[in-house]
BANUVO-67225 format. One line per 3 residues: for each residue x, y, z of N, C-alpha, C. Coordinates in steps of 0.001 Angstrom, whole numbers. Example, Ala and Ser with C-alpha at 12.3 -4.5 7.8 and 13.67 -1.06 7.14 Angstrom:
<rs>
13190/-5690/7800/12300/-4500/7800/13200/-3300/7800 | 12850/-2250/7080/13670/-1060/7140/12900/30/7870
</rs>
This chain:
<rs>
817/-983/4/-180/-64/175/1040/1264/35 | 549/2314/-862/1402/3453/-1098/981/4406/237 | 1991/5326/443/1534/6298/1478/2202/7721/975
1240/8636/897/1397/9875/472/1838/11021/1749 | 2971/11540/1876/3145/12566/2911/3100/13806/2523 | 2575/14660/3227/2408/16065/2942/2985/16656/4396
4004/17498/4241/4447/18370/5293/4206/19682/4990 | 3716/20584/6004/3360/21899/5542/3566/22941/7027 | 3866/24158/6751/3934/24776/7836/2579/25467/8298
2156/25652/9441/933/26451/9865/1231/27866/10058 | 300/28783/10091/478/30087/10375/1398/30431/11753 | 1225/29533/12425/1914/29821/13991/3378/29487/14010
3807/28842/12714/5132/28405/12621/5368/27046/12813 | 4489/26338/13310/4438/24781/13711/4305/23948/12319 | 5312/22848/12323/5187/22171/11000/4091/20879/11562
3479/20667/10289/2547/19696/10411/2874/18529/9315 | 2427/17181/9712/2670/16179/8820/1228/15608/8602 | 902/15237/7381/-178/14549/7068/131/13083/6194
-457/12171/6575/-154/11119/6107/-1548/10404/5390 | -1462/10367/4148/-2564/9745/3334/-2399/8405/2897 | -3011/7438/3395/-2957/6147/2824/-4041/5371/2060
-5275/6363/1778/-6239/5857/1049/-6209/5862/-378 | -6064/4859/-1201/-5759/4944/-2630/-6813/5957/-3165 | -7903/5956/-2859/-8581/7202/-3660/-8260/8521/-3531
-7745/8955/-2279/-7406/10121/-1983/-6034/10301/-2730 | -5195/9297/-2731/-3816/9702/-3270/-4100/9861/-4634 | -4992/9044/-5526/-5088/9171/-6836/-5616/10534/-7204
-6347/11106/-6134/-7192/12470/-6336/-6313/13414/-6348 | -5172/13373/-5299/-3964/14411/-5304/-2968/14253/-6134 | -2593/12995/-6882/-1981/12906/-7779/-2430/13624/-9163
-3701/13789/-9331/-4239/14247/-10405/-3977/16072/-10414 | -3820/16487/-9286/-3430/17930/-9131/-2097/18361/-9431 | -1235/17403/-9618/420/17676/-9636/374/17600/-11228
1550/18261/-11860/2068/18068/-13148/2710/17068/-13480 | 2810/16694/-14571/3275/15155/-15125/4788/15135/-14542 | 5731/15968/-14384/6839/15831/-14055/7014/15616/-12577
6013/16506/-11807/6149/16159/-10266/5636/14867/-10045 | 4689/14299/-10974/4151/12870/-10584/5284/11845/-10765 | 6064/11915/-11798/7300/11095/-12020/8106/11252/-10946
8420/12294/-10441/9401/12430/-9464/8868/11683/-8072 | 7711/11992/-7849/6975/11421/-6601/7017/9862/-6667 | 6714/9273/-8140/6691/7731/-8085/8088/7367/-8199
9198/8106/-8204/10523/7771/-8078/10984/7647/-6587 | 10093/8274/-5765/10298/8496/-4306/10953/9701/-3908 | 11164/10707/-4904/11726/11960/-4707/10602/12755/-3743
11282/13748/-3091/10378/14970/-2455/10066/15862/-3643 | 8693/16498/-3409/8381/17395/-4558/7683/18645/-3596 | 8270/20001/-3936/7790/20974/-3225/6938/21835/-3985
5840/21994/-3457/4919/22759/-4240/4478/23929/-3431 | 4685/25065/-3786/4621/26462/-2911/5366/26039/-1792 | 4792/26145/-616/5389/25773/572/5265/24396/1364
4595/23642/339/4376/22079/1063/5210/21123/356 | 5568/20232/1240/6523/19223/667/5758/17795/646 | 5920/17076/-415/5192/15990/-717/6083/14796/-1052
5867/13628/-323/6638/12323/-849/5804/11477/-892 | 5872/10522/-1793/5084/9151/-1977/6018/7957/-1678 | 5647/6983/-824/6372/5927/-409/5620/4798/-766
6395/3978/-1427/5607/2575/-1606/5030/1570/-685
</rs>
């Protein structure tokens, strides 16, 4: 099962981490990324979009 990790900073400065393990939600999020970013995620690399850090783990 894949795991999509999203790290982001709150307005208060605290770092938050969201772990998404539902296949339907992962597919929905991946549709929001550009093709190059999806390839990087599938290779296990971290992708930064605005201030959020995303990583897909197999």
